[in-house]
C-alpha positions in Angstrom: -19.4 -18.9 -10.6 -16.1 -17.9 -11.4 -14.4 -19.2 -14.6 -11.7 -21.7 -14.1 -9.3 -19.8 -16.0 -8.8 -17.2 -13.2 -8.2 -19.9 -10.7 -5.0 -22.3 -9.8 -7.4 -25.0 -9.8 -11.3 -25.4 -10.4 -13.3 -26.3 -7.5 -14.9 -29.6 -8.3 -16.7 -30.1 -5.0 -19.8 -28.3 -3.8 -18.1 -27.5 -0.7 -15.0 -26.1 -2.6 -17.2 -24.1 -4.6 -18.8 -22.6 -1.7 -15.5 -21.5 -0.4 -14.5 -19.8 -3.3 -17.6 -17.9 -3.4 -17.3 -17.0 0.3 -13.7 -15.8 -0.3 -14.8 -13.5 -3.3 -17.6 -12.2 -1.2 -15.3 -11.3 1.8 -13.0 -9.8 -0.8 -15.9 -7.6 -2.1 -16.7 -6.4 1.4 -13.4 -5.9 2.4 -12.6 -3.6 -0.7 -15.4 -1.3 0.5 -14.2 -1.3 4.1 -10.5 -0.7 3.5 -9.8 -0.5 -0.3 -7.4 -2.4 -2.5 -4.2 -1.4 -1.0 -4.9 -2.4 2.6 -6.6 -5.9 1.4 -4.9 -9.0 2.4 -5.2 -12.5 1.6 -4.9 -13.3 5.4 -7.8 -11.3 6.2 -10.0 -12.5 3.4 -9.3 -16.3 4.3 -10.3 -15.3 8.0 -13.4 -13.6 7.3 -14.4 -16.5 4.9 -13.6 -19.2 7.6 -10.9 -20.8 5.5 -7.2 -21.6 6.3 -4.8 -19.6 4.4 -3.3 -22.7 2.7 -6.8 -23.3 1.1 -7.0 -19.9 -0.1 -3.6 -20.4 -2.0 -5.0 -23.5 -3.4 -7.4 -21.4 -5.5 -5.6 -18.1 -5.8 -2.1 -16.9 -6.4 -2.2 -13.7 -4.5 -4.8 -11.0 -4.0 -4.4 -9.8 -7.5 -5.8 -13.0 -8.8 -8.5 -12.9 -6.4 -9.7 -9.6 -7.4 -9.5 -10.5 -10.9 -11.9 -13.6 -10.3 -14.1 -11.0 -8.5 -14.1 -8.7 -11.5 -14.9 -11.7 -13.8 -17.7 -12.8 -11.3 -19.2 -9.1 -11.6 -18.7 -9.1 -15.4 -20.6 -12.2 -15.6 -23.5 -11.2 -13.3 -24.1 -8.0 -15.3 -24.4 -9.8 -18.5 -26.6 -12.4 -17.0 -29.0 -9.6 -15.6 -28.7 -7.6 -18.8 -30.1 -10.7 -20.7 -32.9 -11.0 -18.4 -33.7 -7.5 -18.7 -33.4 -7.5 -22.4 -35.7 -10.5 -22.5 -38.5 -9.0 -20.2 -38.4 -5.5 -21.8 -39.1 -6.9 -25.4 -37.5 -4.0 -26.7 -38.4 -2.9 -30.2 -34.9 -1.1 -30.8 -31.4 -0.8 -29.2 -31.7 2.5 -28.0 -33.6 1.0 -24.9 -30.9 -1.4 -24.5 -28.3 1.5 -24.0 -30.4 2.9 -21.3 -31.1 -0.5 -19.6 -27.3 -1.2 -19.6 -26.3 2.2 -18.2 -29.0 2.0 -15.4 -27.9 -1.6 -14.6 -24.3 -0.7 -14.1 -25.4 2.3 -12.0 -27.4 0.1 -9.9 -24.6 -2.3 -9.3 -22.5 0.7 -8.3 -24.7 1.7 -5.8 -25.7 -1.5 -4.2 -23.1 -4.2 -5.0 -20.5 -4.8 -2.5 -17.2 -4.0 -3.6 -18.5 -2.9 -7.2 -17.4 0.8 -6.4 -13.8 -0.2 -6.2 -13.6 -3.1 -8.7 -16.2 -3.3 -11.2 -15.2 -5.0 -14.3 -11.4 -5.2 -13.7 -10.1 -1.8 -13.3 -9.2 -1.1 -9.7 -10.3 2.4 -8.5 -9.1 4.5 -5.5 -12.6 5.6 -5.3 -16.1 4.8 -7.0 -15.1 7.9 -9.5 -11.5 7.0 -9.9 -8.7 7.4 -10.5 -7.7 3.9 -11.5 -4.5 2.1 -10.0 -1.7 1.7 -12.5 -1.5 -1.8 -14.1 -5.0 -2.7 -13.6 -6.1 -2.1 -17.0 -6.0 -5.5 -18.3 -7.3 -7.5 -15.3 -9.8 -9.5 -17.3 -7.5 -10.6 -20.1 -3.8 -10.3 -20.3 -4.0 -9.4 -23.9 -6.8 -7.0 -24.0 -7.8 -3.9 -22.0 -10.8 -4.5 -19.5 -13.1 -2.2 -21.5 -12.2 -4.2 -25.0 -13.4 -7.3 -23.3 -16.7 -5.8 -21.8 -17.3 -3.9 -25.3 -17.0 -7.4 -27.1 -19.2 -9.3 -25.0 -21.9 -6.4 -25.2 -21.6 -6.4 -28.8 -22.0 -10.1 -28.9 -25.3 -9.8 -26.9 -26.6 -7.1 -29.0 -26.2 -9.1 -32.0 -27.7 -12.2 -30.6 -30.6 -10.8 -28.7 -31.7 -7.7 -30.5 -30.7 -8.9 -33.9 -28.3 -6.2 -34.6 -26.5 -6.7 -37.9 -22.7 -7.1 -37.1 -21.6 -4.5 -39.7 -18.1 -3.1 -40.4 -16.7 -1.1 -37.6 -19.2 -2.4 -35.1 -16.7 -3.9 -33.0 -14.7 -0.8 -32.9 -17.7 1.6 -32.3 -18.9 -0.7 -29.2 -15.3 0.1 -27.6 -15.6 3.8 -28.1 -19.1 3.7 -26.5 -17.9 1.6 -23.8 -14.9 4.1 -23.2 -17.2 7.0 -23.3 -19.6 5.7 -21.1 -17.0 4.9 -18.6 -15.5 8.2 -18.5 -18.7 10.0 -18.2 -20.0 7.6 -15.4 -16.7 7.9 -13.3 -17.4 11.7 -13.7 -21.0 11.2 -12.3 -19.9 9.2 -9.2 -17.0 11.9 -8.6 -19.6 14.5 -8.6 -21.9 12.6 -6.3 -21.7 9.3 -4.1 -24.5 7.9 -5.7 -23.9 9.1 -9.2 -25.0 12.5 -10.4 -28.5 12.0 -12.3 -27.9 14.7 -14.8 -24.5 13.3 -15.7 -26.0 9.7 -16.0 -28.7 11.1 -18.3 -26.1 12.7 -20.5 -24.2 9.5 -20.6 -27.3 7.8 -21.8 -27.8 10.5 -24.6 -24.0 10.5 -25.8 -24.2 6.7 -26.1 -27.3 6.4 -28.1 -26.4 9.2 -30.5 -22.9 7.9 -31.2 -24.1 4.5 -31.6 -27.0 5.7 -34.0 -24.5 5.9 -36.9 -23.7 2.2 -36.5 -26.7 0.6 -35.0 -30.2 0.6 -37.2 
């Protein structure tokens, strides 16, 4: 469920919660169909079967709707990663890198709207470029990748027992930025992500983090 901070008001009743989720679902589908520029609040409301006034009870504009979708995507990714890590029972962090990249790629391939908006940045196509002004969709004070890196670092520390040493936060930001760039390249090279470039992304991140994670 979308966090309350992205909404004008938090849906308290089940019916309102379902309406918000329907609007986010329709937003994701329309992003695949028409892209961000052609996305309209009117069409999202129509497809979700809610009055346009109801839309504006929860969202100020289409940017706030897309921000809520990005946050929902991030929470879905982190929830999935927590399950994967628990099931895999990994003995070291290197396998977690592969799981994290594989799950991101899976979402790019299968999740509606994720090729246009994954964790905040709005892309003209799955491999970029990003539209200007969308680098801080998750948090007004922090860039999207900084938010993602911090959440992943916290998960590694909690689930895998990684020691939070000096420079670990910075290392995760660098790793996420590097992975983001290479995966964009992979999806520019092939609609489903070039498998060789995805493999190179895994190697790059594992080798870089090896100096920071033991």
